[in-house]
C-alpha positions in Angstrom: 91.7 70.8 -43.0 88.0 72.0 -41.5 86.7 71.2 -38.0 83.5 68.8 -37.7 80.8 70.3 -37.1 78.7 68.8 -33.3 76.1 66.4 -34.3 73.5 68.9 -33.6 74.9 71.3 -35.9 74.1 69.2 -39.1 70.7 69.3 -40.6 70.5 65.3 -39.5 71.0 66.6 -36.0 68.4 69.3 -36.0 66.2 66.8 -37.1 66.8 64.3 -34.5 66.0 67.7 -31.9 62.8 68.7 -33.7 61.4 64.9 -33.3 62.4 64.8 -29.9 60.6 68.3 -29.4 58.2 67.0 -31.0 57.6 63.7 -29.3 57.6 65.7 -25.9 55.0 67.7 -26.7 52.4 65.0 -28.3 53.3 63.4 -24.9 52.5 66.2 -22.9 49.2 66.8 -25.0 47.8 63.4 -24.7 48.9 63.4 -20.9 46.9 66.6 -20.5 44.1 65.4 -22.8 43.7 62.4 -20.8 43.5 64.2 -17.3 41.1 66.4 -18.8 39.1 63.4 -20.0 39.4 62.1 -16.5 38.3 64.9 -14.5 35.4 65.0 -17.2 34.3 61.5 -16.5 34.9 61.9 -12.9 32.5 65.3 -12.9 30.1 63.0 -15.0 29.8 60.5 -12.1 29.6 62.9 -9.4 26.7 65.0 -11.2 24.9 61.6 -12.2 25.6 60.5 -8.5 24.2 63.5 -7.0 20.8 63.5 -9.5 20.3 59.7 -9.2 17.8 57.8 -7.3 19.0 55.7 -4.1 17.5 53.4 -2.6 18.5 52.1 1.2 17.6 49.3 2.7 16.5 47.4 6.5 15.2 44.7 7.6 13.3 44.9 11.0 11.6 42.0 12.6 7.7 42.6 11.6 6.9 42.6 15.6 8.4 45.9 15.7 6.8 47.5 12.6 4.0 49.3 12.0 1.0 49.2 9.9 2.4 45.8 8.2 0.3 43.9 5.9 0.8 41.1 8.1 0.9 41.8 12.3 2.8 39.5 13.8 4.6 38.7 17.3 7.0 36.5 15.9 10.5 37.5 15.6 12.7 33.9 15.8 11.1 30.2 15.9 12.6 27.2 16.0 11.2 24.1 15.3 11.4 20.6 13.1 10.4 20.0 9.9 10.8 17.1 7.2 14.0 17.6 6.8 15.0 18.3 10.3 15.1 20.9 12.6 14.6 24.3 11.2 14.8 28.2 12.4 12.2 31.0 11.0 12.5 34.8 11.6 9.6 36.9 10.4 11.5 40.3 9.1 10.1 43.3 7.2 12.1 44.3 4.4 11.9 48.2 4.0 12.6 50.1 1.0 13.5 54.1 0.9 13.9 56.0 -2.5 16.8 59.2 -0.3 18.0 59.9 -3.7 16.5 62.8 -6.2 14.7 60.7 -8.8 12.3 58.1 -8.8 12.8 54.5 -9.2 11.3 51.4 -10.0 12.5 47.9 -7.7 12.7 44.7 -9.8 13.8 42.5 -7.8 14.2 41.7 -3.8 15.9 38.8 -2.9 16.7 37.3 1.0 18.6 35.1 2.3 19.1 33.4 5.6 22.0 30.9 6.5 23.4 29.4 10.0 27.6 29.9 10.1 29.6 27.7 11.9 32.1 30.6 12.5 32.3 34.5 11.2 29.8 35.3 8.1 31.8 34.6 4.8 33.4 38.0 3.4 30.6 38.0 0.6 27.2 36.9 0.8 27.1 33.5 -0.6 24.3 33.8 -3.8 24.8 30.1 -4.1 21.8 28.6 -3.0 18.2 29.8 -3.6 17.4 32.6 -1.9 14.9 31.8 1.0 12.4 35.3 -0.1 12.0 36.5 -3.6 9.3 38.9 -5.1 9.7 40.5 -8.4 8.6 43.9 -10.0 8.6 46.6 -10.7 7.3 48.7 -8.1 7.6 52.4 -8.2 9.4 54.6 -5.6 9.0 57.5 -6.0 11.4 60.2 -4.4 11.7 60.2 -0.3 8.8 57.4 -0.5 9.0 53.7 1.4 8.2 50.2 0.6 7.7 47.8 3.1 7.1 43.7 2.6 7.2 40.9 5.2 8.8 37.9 4.4 8.9 34.7 6.6 12.4 33.2 6.1 13.5 29.7 6.9 16.8 27.9 7.0 17.9 25.0 8.0 19.4 24.3 11.6 19.0 25.8 14.8 20.9 28.9 15.4 24.4 28.2 17.2 24.3 29.0 21.0 28.3 29.4 20.7 30.3 30.7 18.0 28.8 30.7 14.6 26.0 33.1 13.5 22.3 33.3 12.2 22.9 35.9 9.4 20.3 37.1 6.8 21.0 39.5 4.2 19.6 40.3 0.4 20.1 42.7 -2.3 17.0 45.1 -4.1 18.0 45.6 -7.6 16.0 48.7 -8.9 16.5 51.2 -11.9 16.0 54.4 -12.9 16.8 57.1 -15.8 20.3 56.6 -15.4 20.5 52.5 -15.2 20.1 49.9 -13.2 21.1 50.0 -9.6 21.5 47.5 -6.5 21.7 48.1 -2.9 22.4 45.1 -0.5 22.1 44.7 3.4 23.3 42.0 5.9 22.3 41.0 9.8 23.0 38.8 12.1 20.8 37.9 14.9 22.6 38.5 18.4 20.9 38.1 22.3 19.1 35.3 24.0 16.0 33.8 22.8 13.8 36.0 25.0 15.4 39.1 23.6 16.5 38.5 20.1 17.9 41.6 18.2 19.2 42.2 14.7 22.6 43.7 14.2 23.7 45.5 11.3 27.1 43.6 9.4 28.9 47.1 9.5 32.2 45.7 9.3 31.4 43.8 6.1 31.3 46.1 3.2 30.0 43.5 0.6 26.7 43.4 2.7 26.5 46.9 2.7 27.5 48.1 -1.0 25.4 50.7 -3.5 26.1 50.6 -7.0 
């Protein structure tokens, strides 16, 4: 009576071993292919980001910007309207193309809002903007665009707690696609020396896509 061969010594066992090795090879090849594809995609994104347009934005007091279209000394003004108390600011939206490709600005929007406490984590776009300007407007590499805007909202700037916040988005396009840049500021200081302070701790108010 002969000895029973080990399972791996039988034809069926050999097929199992070959199948396992084949699966391992296919899995390794798939992993390497995916890793190469991810590396290629990342490299492509880096290349695009290096060559695309980057429209950066700032909001300044119009009174502090030379050669604006509408000369003014107004910064912040509180008054009354048909719907009650109002707050008005005179600002200049400055856009600069810091990229390597010409851009076309397609839309600008600005909001002015009073928050009883801290600003919301994300810009609130559920209400109509205080200022809207369409396009397109071409912006060559290194070129700067200035637009005056008078923003008004209901209510008065809180003296204790709360915040008066202005924020906006600039939408633009280039040969690589569509992009947008957000910016957000809060008004600080006493009425005789009001200043604009960037909302640096709020990423959603400062994002670029």
